[in-house]
N, C-alpha and C positions, 0 to 999 in steps of 0.2 A: 504494500499499498503505499502513495505517497504520502512525506511525511508532511510539503508542503499540503495534505487537507488533511492531515490525522492529529499534526503534532505541532506545536506554536515555541514550546518551552524554550531556552537559551540554557546549556549550564555552559559557568563560565570558572576560566582556573586561577589556582593562585600562583603569585609570582614564583617564577622559571619550574613552574608543573608543568609548562605546556611543552617543554624540551622533548619530551620522549614521541608527546604526539606530533611534533614539526620530523619527528626519524620515525615517524608511519610506524611508530608503536599500537596496537591499538586501543591498550585498556588506560581507562579512567580510571585509576581508583579513587574512591570518597573522601579519603584525605586529602585529595589534590583539589576537591573540587569548592573557590572561595562562595560563589550562591550560584541560585536557580531563580531565573527567573522561568514564572507559571508554574504549574502543577502538577510535574507530568505522572503518569502510571507508570507502573512495569509494562514493560513491552514498550510505553511511546517509542516512536522518534523524537530525539534532543538535536538542536542543533550546538555545536563544544567550540568557548569562543576563549580567545583568548587573557590575559587578566587585561591589559589593555585596549582587548576589544582587537577587531578578527576574525572571522572565522578559519578553523581548525579542521572544518569535516565533520560529518553526523554520524549519528552510531543509536543504539537500544541501549533503554536507560531501566535500571536493577536499583528499585530504590536501597535492598533490602540484602545485599549485595557487595563486599568488598569492592569489587572491579564495579561500580557505579555503574561504567558505558562501555561497552562491546563498538570500536569503531569500525562503519562499512567505507566510507567516504576522508577523503581527507585536503576537500575543496571544497568552493564554496555552492556545487551543485546538487540540489538533491536527490538520490536516487528516486528511480522511476522502474516504470515494468520494463521498459529497454534493459536499462543499467542488471534489473535482476536476469535479463536473458543473457544477459555477455560474458557473465559472470560465472553463471553457470557453464553453455558454452565452452568458454575459453580452460573452464575445471577438467570438462568430458573429454576434448580436445588436445589435452597432456596428456589422457588415460589412452585414449587412439592413438597414439603416436607410439606410445609405447605398446600396443597391442598389448594390453591386459584383458579388452575381454572380447573379442571377434573371434574368434578361436573356437572348434570344439573340446580345444585339452583346456582353455585358459578362459573362461568368463565368469572370472569373479572377483572384482578389486573395490578397490574406495575410490567413489569420482570425486568425494567433497570431505576435504578435509579439517574443514573449520578454518583457521590463521590459517593454517597453509591455503588456503586460496581465498584468504580474503574475507571467507565468510564463517567468521565467529559468530560460537553455539552452533553450527550446522555439520551433522554427519550424515553425511548419504555411502551407502555400503551398494552393492551389487551383487548378483544373485543371481545369475542365469538369466538374466534377464525381469528378475525380480527388485526394484528399486524400496530398502529399505531406510527410512528416516528416524534420525533424530535428531530432535530439535533439544538444547539445552537453554535456551532461555526464552519468552516469552515473546520479543519481538518477533526475533525468526520463526515462532509456531506460528504467528499470527501474517505472517509471509508465503504460509504455505498455500493455498488457492493458487499463486502465483509462481511459485515454484515448482509445481506439478506442473503449470503448461507448457515452464522453460526446459525442463527434464522433457517431456514427451516431447518436445521443438528438438533437442538436441540430441536426443537416441533416438528418434525414429521407430523405426520398427524394431528394432531390438527392444524393447520396453513390453513388456506383458502385462503389467502391476505395477502397482508403489506402496508398498506401507512405510503408515506409519507410526511411530512406537517412540513417542515424547511421552507418557502416563510420569514414570518414572521419574526423568529428568528433567522434564518441567518445576515437579513439586516439590523437588531439592533445591528448585533456581527461581522459587519466588512468584510461580505458574499454575494457573489456576489450574483445579483438577481436569482430566479430557481422557479419552478412552483411547488405547488405542485399536488400529484398526485400519480396513484396503480406505484409500481415498481414490482409486484410480485404477483399476483391473482388478486380477487376479491372479493367482496361482496355477497351475494348471497340473492337473495330478499325477502324482509320481516325480515332481521337480527335485532337482538336486543340483549344484554347483559344481564346477570342476577348473582345479588347482593344479597346473603342469599338468592335465593327465589325472590327478586324483581325485576322485569323486567324493562328495559331503554333504549328508542330508542335512540342512541349516532348518535350525530349530530357532526365526527370527521374533514367533511370540511369547513363547517361555523361555528363550536361552538369554542368553549374559547379552550384555552389549546393542548389539545389533544379530544375533546368534552366530557369532564364527568370529577368531581373527585371525585378521586377514594380517593385518600386521608381524604376521611370522612366516610367510610365503615366504622369501628367498633364504630365511634361516629353518626353515626344517626342512627343503633345498639338498644345504648343505648335510646338516645332519643324514637325509639320504643317503648321502655320494659315500656316508665312509660308515653305513649303518651295516652292507654285508656280509655275512655270516657271528653275527653278531647279537647280543643278548643284548635289549634295553630296556631300562625301569624311565620311562614317562611319569615324571612327581606332579599332579596338578595339572592333570592332561587335562582335562574338561572331555572334550567331545572326541579327543582321539588324532590331534591334527598332524603330530610329530610322532604316534603312534601308527600311521596309515605310510606317513613316505618311510619311515624305518622299515616297514612292511615289506610294502611294494618291492624294497631297494634288494628283498634278500635277507635279515636280519636273522636266526634262527627263532629267537624267540622275543616276545615283548610285552613289557607288562606294562599296564596304563594304572594310576592310581590318583583316585579322586574321594572328597569328603563327599560330593555327592552323584546319588546313585541314578538319579536320571542323567545326569551326563557322561557319565559310564551303561546308563543303555542306548545311548544314540553311540555311543564310539563304537560297539558292537556291533551296532548296525551299519556303521558305514565298514567295518569289517566286510562283515555280510555284499554290502556296495562296491567294493572294489576286489568282490571274489577272493578276496584272501583265506588261508585257511584256516578256521578258525582255533586250531587245539596248537595255532602257535601264537594266541593272543591268552592274556590274562587280565584280566576287571579287578583291582582291588581299592574295596572301598574303606579308608582310614583316613588319619591325621597325618597329614604327610608329617609334621616333626617327629609323632610317634614311632614312624617306620622308618624313618631315617636312624632312630638306634639302633634298630634291629640289626646283627649282623650278618644280614641277607646279602647287603651291599654287595657283597664282594668276590660276589656271583656277576654283578653286567660288571661290561665292558663301556657300555655309554650309558652314563644318570644326563637327562633333562632336569633340571630346574625351573619354570617357568609360573610362577609366583601370580598372585593379583597385584596391585600396587599394595605393599603397606606403606604409603605416605602420598595422602593429596592433600597436601599444601607443606610449606616449610617450616610452618612451627610441631609438623609431626617427621621432620626430619632425622633427627637421633636416632628415638623410636625403629624405625621404619630400619637405617642400619644396623642396628643390634637384631632384630629380624634377618633381615637377611645374612649377618655374618652369623647368624646360629643355626641355620639350614644350611650356607655351604657347609660351617665344622663338622656338621654332621656327617653331610656326603664325604668329606675330602676323607676324615676319618678313617671313614670305612670301606672306600673303597682302592680295590686293589691297583698294583704298579699297574702300568700303562692303559691303563682305562682313560677316557675323555667323558671329562662334564660340561655340556649346556648349563650354562647361567646367565639366567635373564632377572634383571630388573624395568617395568614401567612407569616407575617414580616419575614424576616431573622433577619433584623436589630433589631428589639423589640425581648426579651428572654423572655422565661417564666418571673422571676422575675420581671420586668420591666413592664407587660403585665399583671402580677397581680396588682402592686401597680399600676396602670391606673385604676385598677377593680374599689380596694379600692379608690382612692381620690375620682371616680363619686359618690360611696355610702358615703361617708363621705356628699359629697356635696350634693346628692343628701337627706341625714338626712332618710335611711333610713339603717333597718338591713338586714344585708347578710350573709350570711352560704354559706362557698362551700363547695359543696359533693362530685362532682371531678373535679380531672385536667387531660385535653385529649390528647392528642401525637398525633401524623402521627403511619399506623399501623405499621406490620414489612415485607410490600413490599416498603417502604418508607423508607430500613435502613439508617442508620445513621454512614457514617466510622469514626472509633474513632478517626481518626487523623485527622478529618476534620469534628471538632463539627459546623460552619455552616452550615451542614446540617440539623438539628433538628431546623427547620421550624414553623411546625403549634403545636401552644398551642391553649389549652381551657376550661373553667372552666364552671359547671353546679354550679349554682347558688342560694338559695333561699329568695325568698323577701318575707320581713317581716317589720311593720311598727317598 
């Protein structure tokens, strides 16, 4: 919706608090606001101005959040429908140029990665023609009708349905209650997505996030390249992404561990969907930390630790680091010489250096020799806006463990 008709409010920043906005960082923190002209409500458009006047851009307002405004433009021009269509078209073009959703062997990818694509508050994941949208801000959810039309135009016949999965994320960010559901089209019967030739049943209705973790696609492929003839333990397995890659690459045995039986049920469905030998796969419903205490770790050639985010914000960073150290320490203590550990953090508040130092600390305490073989990150359909380094959230290491 055009802000010229939906909002007349202006947010003026304090002295020297406009510098990051001039550098096109998309966040205006509540502590940086000098005063507000008008009475904007959650989701309203606001014009953001410098301390001594001058328009810096337009954004969505969130009165109860520490990030009070998420910027969408950085000039005097008000975003209109044409602007939305242009932003979506550009985001889709990036993925089309990378050939991430146009073939039978690869039809799943992230089409919009929030700030990374200049659309803070919006996640859009494509699963074989089904687009799952997740709006994290009320303002973005208000734009849903325009977004639907823009995606339909950009994707054409590739698109078969658009599912809105914003209910939980909106409530967390000051939005009004809504129901998840189809906003256009539907999924055909027996629908599944394909990633590097691997088939996955995507549970976008009840699964985590949009139903799958597309950000680990290239890291799963690396695991597959190292799994032939190996015994693999996939901890925090969710629906078995790493497990399927390992099995299809010729792993002799794969164990998937998760606390959710529902996720493990989908994992087993994915084993069958890929026509893999069910006798080579075992689901383990257990607490990860407790299982990592077991003496059985010495039987595995490869261990994958891909936990959920331990820190959603900087204030939780210390606790997160202790959590990462704890699980990695237990893995390193039990793994046999010559084995490989794939270990990850998706906590935005924990950067690459801090995560690597945490693994070093765990290795020192475990008394093990550890060599870093690979440093891992999110794939190109999860781009990082150069003006928003916080968008680089996924980091991982592949290490060899010896005495």
